[in-house]
VEXNUBA-477577 format. One line per 10 residues: number of its first residue (from 0); their letters; for each residue x, y, z of N, C-alpha, C. Coordinates in nm, 2 decimals. Last residue first. Layout:
# residues N
NUM = a = X,Y,Z,X,Y,Z,X,Y,Z  ...
***
This chain:
# residues 313
312 = xxxxxxxxxx = 12.24,24.00,0.39,12.09,23.99,0.40,12.03,24.13,0.41  12.52,23.86,0.22,12.46,23.97,0.30,12.31,23.97,0.28  12.71,23.57,0.23,12.60,23.64,0.17,12.54,23.74,0.27  13.05,23.45,0.16,12.95,23.52,0.25,12.83,23.57,0.17  13.27,23.20,0.16,13.18,23.27,0.08,13.07,23.32,0.16  13.62,23.18,0.29,13.47,23.17,0.29,13.40,23.25,0.19  13.92,23.06,0.16,13.85,23.11,0.27,13.70,23.08,0.26  13.87,23.04,-0.17,13.98,23.07,-0.08,13.92,23.13,0.05  13.71,22.78,-0.36,13.70,22.91,-0.28,13.82,22.92,-0.18  13.69,22.56,-0.51,13.82,22.64,-0.52,13.81,22.77,-0.44
302 = xxxxxxxxxx = 13.46,22.41,-0.55,13.56,22.36,-0.46,13.69,22.44,-0.46  13.23,22.45,-0.69,13.35,22.43,-0.77,13.47,22.39,-0.69  13.04,22.50,-0.49,13.05,22.36,-0.54,13.17,22.34,-0.63  13.06,22.78,-0.46,13.11,22.69,-0.35,13.13,22.55,-0.41  12.94,22.86,-0.70,13.09,22.89,-0.68,13.14,22.80,-0.57  12.68,22.78,-0.66,12.76,22.73,-0.77,12.90,22.75,-0.75  12.61,22.93,-0.43,12.62,22.78,-0.42,12.70,22.73,-0.54  12.62,23.19,-0.54,12.70,23.16,-0.43,12.72,23.01,-0.42  12.42,23.17,-0.74,12.55,23.19,-0.78,12.65,23.16,-0.67  12.19,23.13,-0.56,12.23,23.03,-0.67,12.37,23.05,-0.71
292 = xxxxxxxxxx = 12.18,23.36,-0.41,12.23,23.24,-0.35,12.26,23.13,-0.45  12.12,23.63,-0.45,12.21,23.56,-0.55,12.26,23.43,-0.49  11.99,23.73,-0.24,11.91,23.70,-0.36,11.99,23.63,-0.47  12.19,23.79,-0.06,12.11,23.67,-0.04,12.03,23.63,-0.16  12.48,23.91,-0.24,12.35,23.94,-0.17,12.28,23.81,-0.16  12.81,23.78,-0.18,12.69,23.79,-0.26,12.58,23.85,-0.18  13.16,23.78,-0.18,13.04,23.82,-0.10,12.92,23.84,-0.20  13.45,23.57,-0.17,13.35,23.64,-0.24,13.23,23.67,-0.15  13.65,23.51,0.04,13.67,23.50,-0.11,13.58,23.59,-0.18  13.77,23.61,0.34,13.65,23.60,0.26,13.69,23.61,0.11
282 = xxxxxxxxxx = 13.90,23.51,0.63,13.94,23.52,0.49,13.82,23.50,0.40  13.90,23.65,0.95,13.83,23.58,0.85,13.89,23.61,0.71  14.16,23.60,1.20,14.07,23.68,1.12,14.00,23.59,1.01  14.33,23.59,1.51,14.25,23.52,1.41,14.17,23.62,1.33  14.47,23.75,1.68,14.53,23.62,1.65,14.45,23.54,1.54  14.38,23.98,1.79,14.45,23.99,1.67,14.52,23.86,1.62  14.23,23.97,2.01,14.37,23.98,2.04,14.45,23.99,1.91  13.98,23.92,1.90,14.00,24.05,1.96,14.15,24.08,2.00  14.02,23.65,1.82,14.00,23.75,1.72,14.03,23.89,1.78  14.06,23.52,2.07,14.16,23.51,1.97,14.15,23.63,1.87
272 = xxxxxxxxxx = 13.81,23.57,2.19,13.93,23.62,2.26,14.05,23.61,2.16  13.63,23.45,2.01,13.63,23.60,2.03,13.76,23.65,2.09  13.68,23.19,2.07,13.73,23.24,1.95,13.73,23.39,1.95  13.53,23.18,2.31,13.67,23.16,2.31,13.74,23.21,2.19  13.28,23.22,2.21,13.33,23.32,2.30,13.48,23.31,2.31  13.25,22.98,2.07,13.26,23.11,1.99,13.31,23.22,2.08  13.23,22.82,2.29,13.34,22.80,2.20,13.36,22.93,2.11  12.99,22.90,2.40,13.11,22.92,2.48,13.24,22.90,2.39  12.80,22.82,2.21,12.83,22.96,2.22,12.96,22.99,2.30  12.82,22.56,2.00,12.85,22.60,2.13,12.88,22.75,2.14
262 = xxxxxxxxxx = 12.73,22.31,1.80,12.69,22.45,1.82,12.71,22.49,1.97  12.99,22.11,1.67,12.88,22.12,1.77,12.86,22.27,1.79  13.09,21.95,1.37,13.09,22.06,1.46,12.97,22.07,1.55  13.24,21.65,1.37,13.11,21.71,1.33,13.09,21.82,1.43  13.52,21.47,1.28,13.47,21.59,1.34,13.33,21.63,1.28  13.65,21.16,1.35,13.57,21.23,1.26,13.51,21.35,1.34  13.98,21.01,1.38,13.86,21.08,1.44,13.78,21.16,1.34  14.20,20.76,1.43,14.12,20.83,1.33,14.00,20.88,1.40  14.52,20.73,1.59,14.38,20.73,1.60,14.32,20.80,1.47  14.80,20.51,1.68,14.74,20.62,1.60,14.59,20.61,1.60
252 = xxxxxxxxxx = 14.77,20.32,1.98,14.85,20.39,1.87,14.78,20.50,1.81  14.57,20.03,2.06,14.67,20.14,2.09,14.74,20.19,1.97  14.23,20.01,1.95,14.37,19.96,1.93,14.47,20.07,1.97  13.99,20.13,1.96,14.01,20.01,2.06,14.15,19.95,2.04  14.00,20.32,1.78,13.96,20.36,1.91,13.98,20.25,2.01  14.05,20.21,1.54,14.16,20.27,1.61,14.13,20.31,1.75  13.78,20.12,1.47,13.89,20.02,1.50,14.01,20.08,1.58  13.64,20.36,1.45,13.60,20.26,1.54,13.71,20.16,1.58  13.78,20.48,1.24,13.77,20.55,1.36,13.73,20.45,1.47  13.74,20.29,1.03,13.88,20.31,1.09,13.88,20.39,1.22
242 = xxxxxxxxxx = 13.46,20.33,1.00,13.51,20.20,1.04,13.65,20.22,1.10  13.45,20.60,0.92,13.38,20.56,1.04,13.43,20.43,1.09  13.60,20.59,0.68,13.65,20.67,0.80,13.58,20.63,0.93  13.43,20.42,0.53,13.57,20.38,0.56,13.63,20.46,0.68  13.19,20.57,0.51,13.20,20.44,0.58,13.34,20.39,0.62  13.26,20.92,0.58,13.25,20.80,0.49,13.25,20.67,0.57  13.23,21.19,0.68,13.18,21.07,0.75,13.16,20.96,0.65  13.50,21.41,0.67,13.42,21.33,0.59,13.37,21.20,0.66  13.70,21.54,0.81,13.56,21.61,0.81,13.46,21.52,0.73  13.93,21.39,1.03,13.87,21.41,0.90,13.74,21.47,0.91
232 = xxxxxxxxxx = 14.24,21.36,1.19,14.10,21.41,1.20,14.05,21.44,1.06  14.47,21.15,1.33,14.42,21.19,1.20,14.27,21.23,1.21  14.71,21.17,1.57,14.57,21.17,1.55,14.54,21.23,1.41  14.98,20.97,1.71,14.92,21.08,1.64,14.78,21.06,1.61  15.16,20.80,1.83,15.03,20.83,1.90,14.96,20.94,1.84  15.36,20.79,1.63,15.30,20.66,1.68,15.17,20.69,1.76  15.29,21.06,1.40,15.36,21.00,1.51,15.29,20.88,1.56  15.24,21.02,1.05,15.19,21.05,1.18,15.28,20.99,1.29  15.33,20.94,0.80,15.38,21.08,0.85,15.31,21.12,0.98  15.21,20.70,0.76,15.36,20.71,0.76,15.41,20.84,0.81
222 = xxxxxxxxxx = 14.93,20.75,0.74,14.99,20.68,0.86,15.14,20.70,0.87  14.82,20.85,0.52,14.88,20.95,0.61,14.95,20.88,0.73  14.70,20.64,0.38,14.80,20.72,0.31,14.88,20.81,0.40  14.51,20.56,0.57,14.61,20.47,0.53,14.73,20.54,0.46  14.33,20.78,0.59,14.42,20.75,0.70,14.54,20.66,0.65  14.31,20.97,0.29,14.26,20.87,0.37,14.37,20.84,0.48  14.20,21.29,0.14,14.30,21.19,0.17,14.23,21.08,0.26  14.03,21.49,0.13,14.06,21.43,0.00,14.17,21.33,0.02  13.92,21.67,0.32,13.88,21.53,0.32,13.91,21.46,0.18  13.99,21.92,0.39,13.92,21.91,0.26,13.88,21.76,0.23
212 = xxxxxxxxxx = 14.11,21.88,0.63,14.00,21.98,0.62,13.93,21.97,0.49  14.25,21.68,0.81,14.22,21.67,0.66,14.10,21.75,0.64  14.49,21.74,1.03,14.35,21.77,1.01,14.33,21.78,0.85  14.71,21.55,1.21,14.68,21.59,1.07,14.53,21.61,1.07  14.93,21.58,1.48,14.79,21.59,1.44,14.79,21.62,1.29  15.20,21.53,1.49,15.12,21.48,1.60,14.97,21.49,1.57  15.40,21.41,1.21,15.31,21.51,1.28,15.23,21.44,1.39  15.72,21.40,1.08,15.61,21.32,1.14,15.53,21.42,1.23  15.87,21.47,0.76,15.83,21.51,0.90,15.72,21.42,0.95  15.88,21.40,0.50,15.98,21.33,0.59,15.95,21.37,0.74
202 = xxxxxxxxxx = 15.59,21.32,0.30,15.68,21.41,0.37,15.77,21.33,0.46  15.41,21.19,0.15,15.54,21.14,0.14,15.64,21.23,0.21  15.18,21.33,0.17,15.18,21.20,0.24,15.32,21.13,0.23  15.21,21.55,0.00,15.24,21.57,0.15,15.24,21.44,0.22  15.37,21.56,-0.29,15.26,21.48,-0.22,15.29,21.48,-0.07  15.44,21.86,-0.46,15.48,21.76,-0.36,15.36,21.69,-0.30  15.33,22.04,-0.64,15.47,22.01,-0.65,15.51,21.89,-0.56  15.07,22.08,-0.57,15.10,22.07,-0.71,15.25,22.03,-0.74  15.07,22.13,-0.30,15.04,21.99,-0.35,15.06,21.97,-0.50  15.31,22.28,-0.12,15.24,22.30,-0.25,15.20,22.17,-0.31
192 = xxxxxxxxxx = 15.33,22.32,0.21,15.35,22.22,0.11,15.26,22.25,-0.01  15.49,22.55,0.43,15.39,22.53,0.33,15.43,22.41,0.24  15.54,22.64,0.77,15.59,22.57,0.65,15.47,22.55,0.56  15.43,22.79,0.96,15.57,22.77,0.97,15.63,22.72,0.84  15.17,23.04,0.90,15.22,22.90,0.90,15.38,22.90,0.91  15.04,23.29,0.90,15.14,23.26,1.01,15.20,23.12,1.01  14.90,23.40,0.70,14.82,23.35,0.82,14.92,23.30,0.93  15.08,23.44,0.51,15.03,23.55,0.58,14.95,23.52,0.70  15.10,23.18,0.42,15.22,23.23,0.48,15.17,23.36,0.56  14.85,23.16,0.29,14.87,23.09,0.41,15.00,23.13,0.49
182 = xxxxxxxxxx = 14.90,23.35,0.07,14.79,23.37,0.17,14.82,23.29,0.30  15.11,23.23,-0.07,15.14,23.36,0.00,15.03,23.39,0.10  14.98,22.99,-0.17,15.10,22.99,-0.08,15.12,23.11,0.00  14.78,22.99,-0.35,14.75,23.02,-0.22,14.86,23.02,-0.12  14.88,22.90,-0.60,14.83,23.03,-0.59,14.79,23.08,-0.45  14.96,22.63,-0.54,15.06,22.74,-0.56,15.00,22.88,-0.54  14.75,22.49,-0.28,14.80,22.50,-0.42,14.89,22.62,-0.43  14.84,22.35,0.04,14.76,22.42,-0.05,14.82,22.43,-0.19  14.89,22.26,0.37,14.90,22.21,0.23,14.80,22.29,0.15  15.09,22.39,0.64,14.97,22.39,0.56,14.99,22.34,0.42
172 = xxxxxxxxxx = 15.22,22.32,0.95,15.24,22.30,0.81,15.11,22.31,0.74  15.31,22.47,1.26,15.21,22.44,1.16,15.26,22.43,1.02  15.37,22.41,1.59,15.44,22.42,1.46,15.35,22.38,1.35  15.18,22.59,1.84,15.23,22.47,1.77,15.30,22.51,1.64  15.04,22.78,2.00,15.18,22.76,2.00,15.23,22.63,1.95  14.78,22.85,1.95,14.80,22.75,2.06,14.95,22.70,2.06  14.79,23.00,1.73,14.76,23.07,1.86,14.79,22.98,1.98  14.83,22.80,1.54,14.94,22.89,1.57,14.92,22.96,1.70  14.58,22.69,1.54,14.69,22.60,1.58,14.81,22.69,1.61  14.43,22.90,1.45,14.40,22.85,1.59,14.52,22.77,1.63
162 = xxxxxxxxxx = 14.53,22.93,1.19,14.54,23.04,1.29,14.52,23.00,1.43  14.46,22.69,1.07,14.60,22.74,1.07,14.62,22.84,1.18  14.18,22.69,1.10,14.26,22.59,1.17,14.41,22.63,1.18  14.10,22.90,0.93,14.09,22.92,1.07,14.17,22.82,1.15  14.17,22.79,0.68,14.23,22.92,0.72,14.21,22.94,0.87  14.03,22.54,0.69,14.17,22.54,0.69,14.23,22.67,0.74  13.76,22.59,0.65,13.80,22.53,0.78,13.95,22.56,0.79  13.79,22.71,0.38,13.71,22.77,0.49,13.76,22.72,0.63  14.14,22.68,0.26,13.99,22.67,0.26,13.92,22.73,0.38  14.41,22.67,0.28,14.35,22.79,0.23,14.20,22.79,0.22
152 = xxxxxxxxxx = 14.48,22.41,0.37,14.51,22.53,0.46,14.45,22.66,0.41  14.45,22.14,0.32,14.34,22.24,0.28,14.36,22.37,0.36  14.56,21.99,0.59,14.54,21.97,0.45,14.42,22.05,0.41  14.78,22.09,0.83,14.64,22.12,0.79,14.64,22.09,0.64  14.97,21.94,1.09,14.95,21.96,0.94,14.80,21.98,0.91  15.17,22.01,1.36,15.03,22.00,1.31,15.03,22.03,1.16  15.36,21.93,1.63,15.37,21.95,1.49,15.23,21.92,1.43  15.36,22.09,1.96,15.34,21.98,1.87,15.35,22.03,1.72  15.39,22.32,2.12,15.51,22.26,2.07,15.49,22.14,1.97  15.10,22.26,2.32,15.21,22.35,2.28,15.33,22.27,2.23
142 = xxxxxxxxxx = 14.86,22.03,2.19,14.95,22.08,2.30,15.06,22.16,2.24  14.54,21.90,2.12,14.65,21.98,2.08,14.73,22.03,2.20  14.35,21.68,2.09,14.42,21.71,2.22,14.55,21.79,2.20  14.20,21.63,1.87,14.34,21.61,1.85,14.42,21.63,1.98  13.94,21.68,1.96,13.97,21.55,1.91,14.12,21.52,1.90  13.95,21.93,2.08,13.88,21.83,2.15,13.91,21.69,2.09  14.14,22.09,1.93,14.14,22.09,2.08,14.08,21.96,2.13  14.10,22.03,1.65,14.23,22.04,1.71,14.23,22.02,1.86  13.82,22.02,1.62,13.91,21.91,1.56,14.04,21.91,1.64  13.73,22.25,1.74,13.69,22.12,1.80,13.77,22.01,1.74
132 = xxxxxxxxxx = 13.84,22.44,1.56,13.87,22.44,1.70,13.84,22.30,1.76  13.73,22.37,1.31,13.87,22.37,1.32,13.91,22.36,1.47  13.45,22.39,1.36,13.51,22.27,1.31,13.66,22.26,1.33  13.45,22.66,1.43,13.41,22.56,1.53,13.46,22.42,1.49  13.51,22.77,1.18,13.61,22.79,1.29,13.57,22.69,1.40  13.29,22.69,1.02,13.42,22.66,0.98,13.52,22.66,1.10  13.05,22.78,1.16,13.07,22.64,1.12,13.22,22.60,1.10  13.13,23.08,1.22,13.08,22.97,1.31,13.11,22.83,1.27  13.25,23.28,1.03,13.32,23.20,1.13,13.26,23.08,1.18  13.12,23.45,0.86,13.21,23.35,0.80,13.26,23.25,0.90
122 = xxxxxxxxxx = 13.00,23.64,1.02,12.92,23.53,0.96,13.00,23.42,0.90  13.21,23.82,1.07,13.17,23.73,1.18,13.08,23.61,1.12  13.23,23.95,0.83,13.35,23.88,0.88,13.30,23.78,0.98  12.97,24.07,0.82,13.01,23.98,0.72,13.13,23.89,0.76  12.97,24.24,1.04,12.88,24.13,1.04,12.92,24.02,0.93  13.32,24.31,1.12,13.19,24.34,1.06,13.10,24.22,1.07  13.51,24.31,1.43,13.47,24.24,1.31,13.34,24.30,1.26  13.57,24.38,1.69,13.66,24.43,1.58,13.63,24.36,1.45  13.41,24.24,1.86,13.39,24.39,1.85,13.47,24.45,1.74  13.24,23.95,1.77,13.37,24.01,1.80,13.36,24.16,1.77
112 = xxxxxxxxxx = 12.91,23.92,1.90,12.99,23.93,1.78,13.13,24.00,1.83  12.83,23.69,2.16,12.84,23.83,2.11,12.94,23.84,2.00  12.70,23.37,2.07,12.80,23.45,2.14,12.79,23.60,2.08  12.48,23.08,2.09,12.51,23.22,2.05,12.62,23.28,2.13  12.38,22.85,2.17,12.47,22.84,2.05,12.52,22.98,2.01  12.20,22.89,2.37,12.33,22.82,2.40,12.43,22.82,2.29  11.98,22.99,2.24,12.07,23.09,2.31,12.20,23.02,2.34  11.90,22.87,1.92,11.91,22.84,2.07,12.01,22.93,2.13  11.73,23.08,1.69,11.85,23.00,1.73,11.86,22.99,1.88  11.56,23.19,1.41,11.55,23.15,1.55,11.67,23.06,1.58
102 = xxxxxxxxxx = 11.60,23.46,1.19,11.62,23.32,1.22,11.61,23.30,1.37  11.51,23.68,0.91,11.51,23.65,1.06,11.53,23.50,1.08  11.57,23.67,0.64,11.58,23.80,0.71,11.58,23.78,0.87  11.78,23.39,0.55,11.65,23.46,0.57,11.67,23.59,0.64  11.94,23.15,0.58,11.92,23.22,0.46,11.79,23.30,0.46  11.93,23.00,0.82,12.00,23.13,0.82,11.99,23.21,0.69  11.84,22.75,0.85,11.74,22.86,0.87,11.80,23.00,0.85  11.88,22.42,0.89,11.95,22.54,0.91,11.85,22.65,0.94  11.75,22.17,0.86,11.84,22.22,0.75,11.91,22.35,0.77  11.98,22.07,1.13,11.94,22.07,0.98,11.79,22.10,0.97
92 = xxxxxxxxxx = 12.14,22.28,1.37,12.04,22.18,1.34,12.00,22.19,1.19  12.32,22.49,1.41,12.34,22.36,1.47,12.23,22.26,1.45  12.37,22.77,1.38,12.24,22.72,1.42,12.24,22.58,1.47  12.62,22.95,1.52,12.60,22.83,1.43,12.47,22.77,1.47  12.64,23.31,1.54,12.60,23.17,1.59,12.61,23.07,1.48  12.66,23.64,1.69,12.68,23.54,1.58,12.66,23.40,1.63  12.53,23.97,1.76,12.57,23.83,1.79,12.61,23.76,1.66  12.45,24.26,1.93,12.51,24.21,1.80,12.57,24.07,1.83  12.15,24.33,2.11,12.29,24.27,2.11,12.33,24.23,1.97  11.89,24.40,2.08,11.99,24.49,2.04,12.13,24.44,2.04
82 = xxxxxxxxxx = 11.77,24.24,2.37,11.73,24.30,2.24,11.84,24.41,2.21  12.02,24.04,2.53,11.91,24.14,2.53,11.88,24.19,2.39  12.15,23.76,2.73,12.13,23.84,2.60,12.01,23.93,2.61  12.14,23.65,2.97,12.27,23.68,2.92,12.27,23.75,2.78  11.89,23.40,2.96,11.96,23.50,3.03,12.09,23.53,2.96  11.57,23.27,2.87,11.71,23.31,2.82,11.76,23.42,2.91  11.31,23.22,2.90,11.40,23.14,2.98,11.55,23.18,2.96  11.17,23.36,2.71,11.15,23.40,2.85,11.24,23.32,2.95  11.37,23.47,2.43,11.29,23.38,2.50,11.28,23.40,2.65  11.38,23.79,2.28,11.45,23.70,2.37,11.35,23.60,2.44
72 = xxxxxxxxxx = 11.43,23.95,1.97,11.33,23.90,2.06,11.41,23.79,2.15  11.64,24.05,1.83,11.52,24.13,1.82,11.41,24.08,1.92  11.99,24.07,1.80,11.88,24.01,1.87,11.75,24.11,1.87  12.14,24.09,1.48,12.10,24.16,1.60,11.98,24.08,1.67  12.40,23.89,1.33,12.29,23.99,1.32,12.26,24.04,1.46  12.50,23.60,1.15,12.54,23.72,1.24,12.43,23.82,1.22  12.50,23.25,1.11,12.44,23.38,1.12,12.52,23.48,1.19  12.52,22.94,0.93,12.59,23.05,1.00,12.51,23.18,1.00  12.35,22.77,0.79,12.39,22.73,0.93,12.45,22.85,1.01  12.11,22.71,0.55,12.21,22.81,0.61,12.23,22.78,0.75
62 = xxxxxxxxxx = 11.77,22.69,0.41,11.91,22.64,0.44,11.99,22.75,0.52  11.45,22.61,0.46,11.54,22.73,0.46,11.68,22.68,0.50  11.21,22.42,0.28,11.33,22.43,0.37,11.40,22.56,0.35  10.85,22.38,0.25,10.98,22.44,0.21,11.09,22.43,0.32  10.90,22.02,0.31,10.93,22.15,0.24,10.83,22.25,0.27  11.03,21.74,0.43,10.94,21.85,0.47,10.98,21.98,0.41  11.17,21.51,0.40,11.11,21.56,0.28,11.00,21.67,0.32  11.49,21.47,0.57,11.36,21.43,0.53,11.30,21.50,0.41  11.74,21.52,0.68,11.66,21.63,0.64,11.52,21.60,0.61  11.87,21.27,0.72,11.87,21.37,0.83,11.76,21.48,0.80
52 = xxxxxxxxxx = 11.85,21.14,0.48,11.81,21.07,0.60,11.80,21.16,0.72  11.95,21.34,0.30,11.80,21.32,0.31,11.76,21.24,0.43  12.18,21.45,0.22,12.16,21.43,0.36,12.02,21.40,0.39  12.17,21.50,-0.05,12.27,21.40,-0.01,12.25,21.37,0.14  12.00,21.68,-0.17,11.94,21.56,-0.12,12.04,21.46,-0.06  12.10,21.92,-0.25,12.11,21.82,-0.35,12.04,21.69,-0.30  12.08,22.07,-0.01,12.00,22.11,-0.13,12.00,22.00,-0.23  12.28,21.94,0.15,12.14,21.93,0.18,12.05,21.96,0.06  12.50,22.03,0.00,12.48,21.88,0.01,12.33,21.86,0.06  12.49,22.30,0.03,12.45,22.25,-0.10,12.44,22.09,-0.10
42 = xxxxxxxxxx = 12.55,22.30,0.31,12.43,22.37,0.26,12.39,22.31,0.12  12.79,22.18,0.35,12.68,22.11,0.40,12.55,22.17,0.34  12.97,22.38,0.26,12.94,22.26,0.18,12.82,22.19,0.22  12.83,22.70,0.34,12.91,22.59,0.38,12.88,22.47,0.29  12.81,23.04,0.31,12.78,22.92,0.24,12.88,22.82,0.29  12.67,23.26,0.56,12.78,23.22,0.47,12.74,23.08,0.42  12.51,23.58,0.64,12.53,23.44,0.65,12.64,23.39,0.56  12.41,23.89,0.80,12.49,23.81,0.70,12.49,23.67,0.74  12.20,23.98,0.95,12.27,24.07,0.87,12.36,24.01,0.76  11.89,23.88,1.08,12.01,23.84,1.01,12.07,23.95,0.93
32 = xxxxxxxxxx = 11.76,23.92,1.38,11.75,23.99,1.25,11.89,23.97,1.18  11.67,23.64,1.57,11.78,23.73,1.52,11.74,23.79,1.39  11.54,23.54,1.87,11.51,23.57,1.73,11.61,23.67,1.68  11.66,23.27,2.08,11.66,23.42,2.04,11.61,23.43,1.90  11.52,23.03,2.30,11.57,23.07,2.18,11.58,23.23,2.17  11.37,22.91,2.50,11.52,22.90,2.51,11.59,22.96,2.39  11.11,22.92,2.43,11.15,22.99,2.56,11.30,23.00,2.57  11.10,22.97,2.07,11.06,22.90,2.20,11.13,22.97,2.31  10.98,23.19,1.81,11.09,23.13,1.90,11.02,23.06,2.02  10.87,23.16,1.48,10.84,23.19,1.62,10.94,23.12,1.71
22 = xxxxxxxxxx = 10.99,23.31,1.17,10.98,23.20,1.27,10.94,23.25,1.41  10.78,23.48,0.94,10.89,23.49,1.03,10.88,23.38,1.14  10.68,23.31,0.63,10.65,23.36,0.77,10.78,23.37,0.85  10.83,23.41,0.32,10.77,23.31,0.41,10.74,23.38,0.54  10.90,23.48,-0.02,10.84,23.53,0.11,10.79,23.42,0.19  11.22,23.41,-0.18,11.07,23.41,-0.17,11.03,23.47,-0.04  11.42,23.27,-0.40,11.42,23.39,-0.32,11.27,23.43,-0.30  11.50,22.93,-0.43,11.41,23.04,-0.46,11.42,23.15,-0.36  11.68,22.67,-0.57,11.69,22.78,-0.47,11.60,22.89,-0.51  11.68,22.50,-0.78,11.57,22.49,-0.68,11.57,22.59,-0.57
12 = xxxxxxxxxx = 11.91,22.55,-0.93,11.78,22.61,-0.98,11.67,22.59,-0.88  12.12,22.41,-0.83,12.11,22.55,-0.78,11.97,22.61,-0.82  11.94,22.09,-0.83,12.05,22.18,-0.86,12.03,22.32,-0.80  11.77,21.93,-0.55,11.81,21.94,-0.69,11.93,22.04,-0.70  11.45,21.88,-0.37,11.60,21.87,-0.38,11.64,21.88,-0.53  11.21,22.14,-0.32,11.25,22.01,-0.37,11.40,22.00,-0.37  11.19,22.39,-0.24,11.07,22.31,-0.23,11.09,22.17,-0.28  11.40,22.60,-0.05,11.39,22.50,-0.15,11.26,22.43,-0.13  11.46,22.96,-0.01,11.40,22.83,0.02,11.42,22.73,-0.09  11.56,23.25,0.13,11.59,23.16,0.02,11.55,23.02,0.07
2 = xxx = 11.34,23.51,0.22,11.42,23.40,0.25,11.45,23.33,0.13  11.17,23.79,0.37,11.24,23.73,0.26,11.33,23.62,0.30  10.87,23.76,0.56,11.01,23.79,0.55,11.06,23.73,0.42
***
């Protein structure tokens, strides 16, 4: 099968469009004919060797965490799926495996594709939207009527977080640049802070949840705009965030929490209910063929993508 592989860590030049063997599934997995995948920052961090303690040095590696496609083989212990089902999933283990014509994925991570989405739109969802959902619901304990701030409201995680927070009946403020203000307004936010005009950490509003989806702030700068029992959720596992998370977990008051998305098919099924009700959609910046993975990675690394970057297979 065709796949994008790496045989060493490095720049975009180490990405190779090549032929490799089709993966063999275990009894609890599905084999998926991949129709689309997407680029997440974790992909190029793996490619650069930034996660080497997790990924090791076993090459070749197939990157990619998000998949949408069709079931072509079902493990003998799997129930609930059949050959021909249109699905999507977050593979949930490093280095991934989605940058390929076929991918093996645990059935527990899979959900049926939303009926009103294309494969490309569905492939944009898993990592980013699961990060958003699990940040707000599981770590932030989001409740109706709360005030929620999304830093990076126009990015991959942020565009989904805005829509999920609105679907859960909260008052949402999004932080983005001037060029993306109209986009986030279109996603339903109640208020926009243009970071080129205003430092959101000096806001006068106090929030119940701050989701730092772009991880360019720190808890100490956000404390003043958090409610006394507020939660600051970050996507960056830095030593500082890990330490503050540990300290605030044992001290009453404001909390720092780190989100690492978990591969859960039932969470994707919940997102389906929002999508099919018209409460959530994918924002796709650019689409590339899989053979142009180098260009897709280069664009992602620039850090200015609006929504998601998708690759068709």
